[in-house]
C-alpha positions in Angstrom: 14.5 -7.0 -3.1 14.7 -4.7 -0.4 12.2 -4.7 2.2 9.4 -2.1 2.4 9.4 -0.4 5.4 6.5 1.3 7.9 8.9 3.2 10.0 10.1 6.6 9.0 14.0 6.7 8.0 14.8 8.7 11.3 12.7 6.2 13.6 14.8 3.4 12.0 17.7 5.3 12.5 17.2 5.8 16.2 16.6 2.3 16.7 19.9 1.4 15.2 21.7 3.9 17.3 19.7 2.5 20.6 20.8 -1.0 19.5 24.5 -0.6 18.7 26.4 -1.3 15.7 28.7 -3.4 13.9 31.9 -4.4 15.5 34.5 -2.3 14.1 32.1 0.5 12.8 31.5 3.8 14.3 27.7 4.7 15.1 26.6 8.3 16.0 25.8 7.0 19.7 29.7 5.9 19.9 31.6 8.0 17.9 33.5 11.1 19.4 31.3 14.1 20.0 28.4 12.0 18.7 25.7 13.3 21.1 26.6 17.3 20.1 26.8 16.1 16.4 23.5 14.3 17.0 21.5 17.2 18.6 22.7 19.8 16.1 22.5 17.6 12.7 20.8 19.2 10.4 17.1 17.4 9.4 15.6 17.1 5.7 12.2 16.6 6.2 10.1 14.7 3.2 6.4 13.7 3.2 4.2 12.5 0.6 3.2 9.3 -1.7 3.4 6.3 0.0 4.2 4.7 -3.9 7.5 6.8 -4.0 8.2 6.3 -0.3 9.9 2.8 -0.6 12.5 4.8 -3.2 13.1 7.4 -1.0 13.4 5.7 2.3 16.1 3.5 0.8 17.7 6.5 -0.6 17.6 8.0 2.5 19.1 5.2 4.1 21.9 4.9 1.9 22.5 8.9 2.4 22.6 8.9 5.9 25.2 5.6 6.2 27.5 7.7 3.6 27.2 11.0 5.8 27.9 9.2 9.1 24.7 10.6 10.6 26.0 14.2 10.0 22.3 14.8 8.2 19.0 13.2 9.6 16.5 12.7 7.0 12.8 11.7 7.9 10.1 10.6 5.5 6.7 10.4 6.1 3.6 9.2 4.3 0.4 11.1 4.1 -0.1 10.8 0.1 0.4 12.8 -2.7 -2.0 15.5 -2.0 -1.4 15.5 1.9 2.2 15.8 1.2 1.7 18.5 -1.2 -0.3 20.4 1.4 2.6 20.4 3.8 4.9 21.1 0.8 2.7 24.4 -0.2 3.2 25.5 3.7 6.9 25.4 3.7 7.0 22.8 6.1 8.9 20.0 4.1 11.8 20.2 1.9 10.8 17.4 -0.5 7.8 16.3 -1.6 7.0 12.7 -3.0 4.3 12.4 -5.8 3.0 9.5 -7.5 1.5 12.2 -10.3 2.2 15.5 -11.0 1.4 18.3 -9.1 -2.5 19.8 -9.8 -3.4 23.3 -10.4 -4.8 24.1 -7.1 -1.4 22.6 -5.4 0.4 25.1 -7.9 -1.8 28.0 -6.9 -1.3 27.2 -3.3 2.2 27.0 -3.6 2.3 30.1 -5.7 0.5 31.9 -2.8 3.0 30.7 -0.1 6.0 32.0 -2.1 7.3 28.5 -2.6 8.8 27.7 -6.0 9.7 24.0 -6.6 11.9 21.7 -9.3 10.0 18.6 -10.3 12.3 15.6 -10.9 10.9 12.3 -12.3 12.8 9.6 -10.1 11.3 6.1 -11.6 8.7 4.4 -13.4 5.4 2.5 -11.5 3.2 0.0 -12.9 -0.3 0.3 -11.3 -1.3 -3.1 -10.6 -4.8 -4.7 -10.4 -4.6 -7.4 -8.0 -7.1 -10.0 -6.7 -7.0 -12.8 -3.9 -5.1 -16.2 -5.1 -8.0 -18.0 -4.4 -9.9 -16.1 -7.1 -10.2 -18.7 -10.3 -12.2 -16.7 -12.8 -10.5 -13.4 -13.4 -7.9 -14.4 -15.9 -7.4 -11.1 -17.7 -9.5 -7.4 -17.4 -10.0 -5.0 -20.0 -9.8 -1.1 -19.3 -13.8 -0.8 -20.1 -14.3 -3.5 -17.5 -12.4 -1.9 -15.0 -14.6 1.8 -15.9 -17.3 -0.6 -15.3 -16.1 -1.3 -11.8 -14.8 2.2 -10.7 -16.5 5.0 -12.3 -18.9 6.8 -10.3 -22.2 5.3 -12.0 -21.1 1.9 -10.5 -21.7 3.2 -6.7 -24.6 1.1 -5.3 -25.4 -0.3 -8.5 -22.5 -2.9 -9.7 -22.1 -4.9 -6.4 -21.1 -8.6 -8.4 -18.9 -9.7 -10.1 -21.5 -10.8 -12.8 -22.7 -7.3 -13.7 -19.2 -6.5 -14.7 -19.2 -9.6 -17.0 -21.5 -12.5 -17.3 -19.1 -15.1 -17.2 -17.9 -13.9 -13.9 -19.4 -15.4 -10.8 -22.9 -14.3 -9.0 -20.7 -13.1 -6.1 -19.9 -9.9 -3.7 -17.3 -7.5 -5.5 -15.2 -6.0 -2.7 -13.3 -3.6 -3.6 -9.8 -1.7 -2.2 -8.3 1.3 -3.4 -5.9 4.2 -3.1 -8.2 7.1 -0.9 -8.4 10.9 -2.3 -5.4 12.2 -1.3 -3.2 9.6 -3.1 -1.9 10.2 -6.2 -2.3 7.0 -7.2 -5.9 7.6 -7.2 -5.9 10.6 -9.4 -3.9 8.7 -11.9 -5.9 5.3 -11.8 -9.3 7.4 -12.3 -7.8 9.1 -15.4 -6.4 6.6 -16.8 -9.2 4.2 -16.2 -12.6 6.5 -15.9 -11.3 9.0 -18.0 -11.6 12.0 -15.2 -9.0 12.3 -12.4 -10.7 11.9 -8.9 -13.8 10.5 -10.7 -14.9 7.2 -8.5 -17.2 5.3 -7.1 -16.9 6.2 -3.2 -18.6 2.7 -1.8 -15.1 0.6 -1.4 -12.4 0.5 1.4 -10.0 3.5 0.7 -6.8 3.7 2.5 -3.6 6.1 1.6 -1.6 3.0 3.2 -1.1 0.2 0.5 -0.3 -2.3 3.5 -3.8 -2.0 4.4 -5.0 -2.7 0.8 -2.9 -5.6 0.5 -4.3 -7.2 3.5 -7.9 -6.1 2.7 -7.5 -7.8 -0.9 -5.3 -10.9 0.4 -8.1 -11.6 3.4 -11.3 -12.1 0.7 -11.4 -14.4 -2.2 -14.2 -11.8 -3.6 -11.6 -8.9 -3.6 -10.2 -6.7 -6.2 -7.7 -3.8 -5.8 -5.1 -1.7 -7.1 -1.6 0.1 -5.8 1.9 0.7 -6.6 4.1 -2.7 -8.2 6.3 -2.4 -5.5 3.7 -3.3 -3.0 2.6 -6.3 -5.0 6.1 -7.5 -5.5 6.8 -7.6 -1.4 3.3 -9.4 -1.4 2.8 -11.7 -4.1 2.8 -14.7 -2.0 -0.6 -13.4 -0.9 -1.9 -11.8 -4.0 -2.1 -12.2 -7.8 -1.6 -9.6 -10.3 -4.3 -9.6 -13.4 -3.2 -9.1 -17.1 -4.5 -6.1 -18.1 -6.3 -5.3 -21.8 -5.9 -1.9 -23.2 -9.2 -2.6 -25.5 -11.0 -6.0 -26.3 -8.7 -6.8 -28.6 -5.6 -6.2 -27.0 -3.2 -8.6 -25.6 -3.8 -9.3 -21.8 -0.8 -7.7 -20.5 1.1 -8.3 -16.7 2.9 -5.8 -15.1 6.9 -6.0 -14.6 10.0 -4.2 -15.4 10.1 -5.2 -18.9 6.1 -4.6 -19.8 6.9 -1.2 -18.5 10.3 -0.4 -20.0 8.7 -1.6 -23.9 5.8 0.5 -23.2 3.5 -2.5 -23.6 2.2 -2.2 -20.1 -0.6 0.4 -20.6 -2.4 2.7 -19.6 -1.4 2.1 -16.2 2.3 3.0 -16.0 3.4 6.0 -15.1 6.3 8.2 -14.1 6.7 9.0 -10.5 8.2 12.4 -8.8 10.1 14.2 -6.0 9.6 17.9 -5.9 12.0 20.1 -4.3 11.6 23.5 -2.6 14.0 25.6 -4.6 14.8 27.8 -1.3 15.7 24.4 0.7 17.5 23.4 -2.6 20.2 25.8 -1.5 21.2 24.4 2.0 24.0 22.3 1.2 22.4 19.2 2.5 19.5 18.9 0.8 21.5 20.2 -2.5 23.9 17.0 -1.6 20.6 14.5 -0.6 19.1 15.3 -4.3 22.2 14.9 -6.2 22.8 11.7 -4.3 19.0 10.8 -5.0 19.7 10.9 -8.8 23.2 9.5 -9.0 22.1 6.4 -7.1 18.1 6.0 -7.9 19.1 3.4 -11.0 20.2 0.6 -8.9 17.7 1.5 -5.7 14.4 1.9 -7.8 14.9 -1.8 -9.3 16.1 -2.8 -5.6 12.5 -1.7 -3.9 10.8 -2.9 -6.8 10.1 0.0 -9.0 11.4 0.5 -12.8 14.4 2.8 -13.5 14.3 5.5 -15.9 16.8 5.4 -18.4 20.2 6.5 -17.5 20.2 9.5 -19.5 17.0 10.7 -18.3 18.6 10.9 -14.7 21.4 12.7 -15.9 18.6 15.2 -17.6 17.1 15.7 -14.1 20.4 16.5 -12.8 21.2 19.0 -14.8 17.7 20.4 -14.3 18.4 20.4 -10.5 21.8 22.0 -11.0 20.3 24.9 -12.9 17.6 25.2 -10.9 14.8 25.0 -13.0 11.7 25.6 -11.1 8.0 25.2 -12.3 6.0 22.2 -13.7 6.2 20.6 -17.2 2.4 19.8 -16.8 -0.8 21.4 -17.0 -1.8 20.9 -13.5 -3.2 17.6 -14.3 -1.7 13.9 -15.2 -1.1 12.7 -18.8 -1.6 9.3 -19.4 1.0 7.6 -21.6 3.6 10.3 -21.3 7.5 9.5 -21.3 10.3 11.0 -19.4 12.5 12.2 -21.9 9.6 14.2 -23.6 8.7 15.7 -20.3 12.4 16.8 -19.5 12.8 18.0 -22.6 9.5 20.5 -22.3 9.7 23.7 -21.0 8.1 24.3 -17.6 5.8 26.7 -16.1 5.7 28.3 -12.7 
């Protein structure tokens, strides 16, 4: 499995240039005319979701290698909401998003004259995790998750046994996505029933590595984040099987349970959004084409679930035809299939 890096792709490329290259290979630093090329190389700026970051980072690395440094790609992490703020101001060409664009963001883009192309790139399984030393939590129901995370729990549900009397009288330490995160929006929609509806007395971060460290360091902790970050750190964490209802089977997140539709309601499509004007730039057009053609194996390599093969073809067709707008109504949808999304008509 490809490791998840915290440096931007551009930073990594600069480090490689400083350190030299493999024998027999030309790097940007020693190729004829490379100094001029590096200074004048077009830049593709990307920002947004920490969940989508590992995929886009992997694609950007492969794209830059294939183009021998002729195009520079920077990938930042400011959360889905933070990324859309930059995107709708025209500061980035592509925005990584772990949930669909919201109505307020659609309005902001419209006011700024930014049209966008919405492209699903993978499935994610939001993963509920505990410390490996937790011996009491064999599975958890969506109703129990709601009792933990709903706004009414703030300052009230503070111990494990307040959620389920079979669990110990021990402090409940919570770690989860921050309010600028698309993961936060989707989790609250799927679990609480309303996006952004959550208690506020927990350790929140748009940086999933902070959440991993928090759960790994406290036996009484419970958290949630994208599947790739769990897989990258599964020696320090334990995934909790989720039951959609009290009588439903307990299901662990995995490539198989996401693909067969049994990991509900916490599996979801994740996206990139492309500025339609930037899509006319040759380097951006080539990057997005490369992204959709190479995603299937890179998505699985970084720990997510690739779309069905025909879905990437449908997304590429949508991009080539410059179909702008969103197929959503300004909010996340729980349990939606990607092929169904790609067949819908978009709206501006």
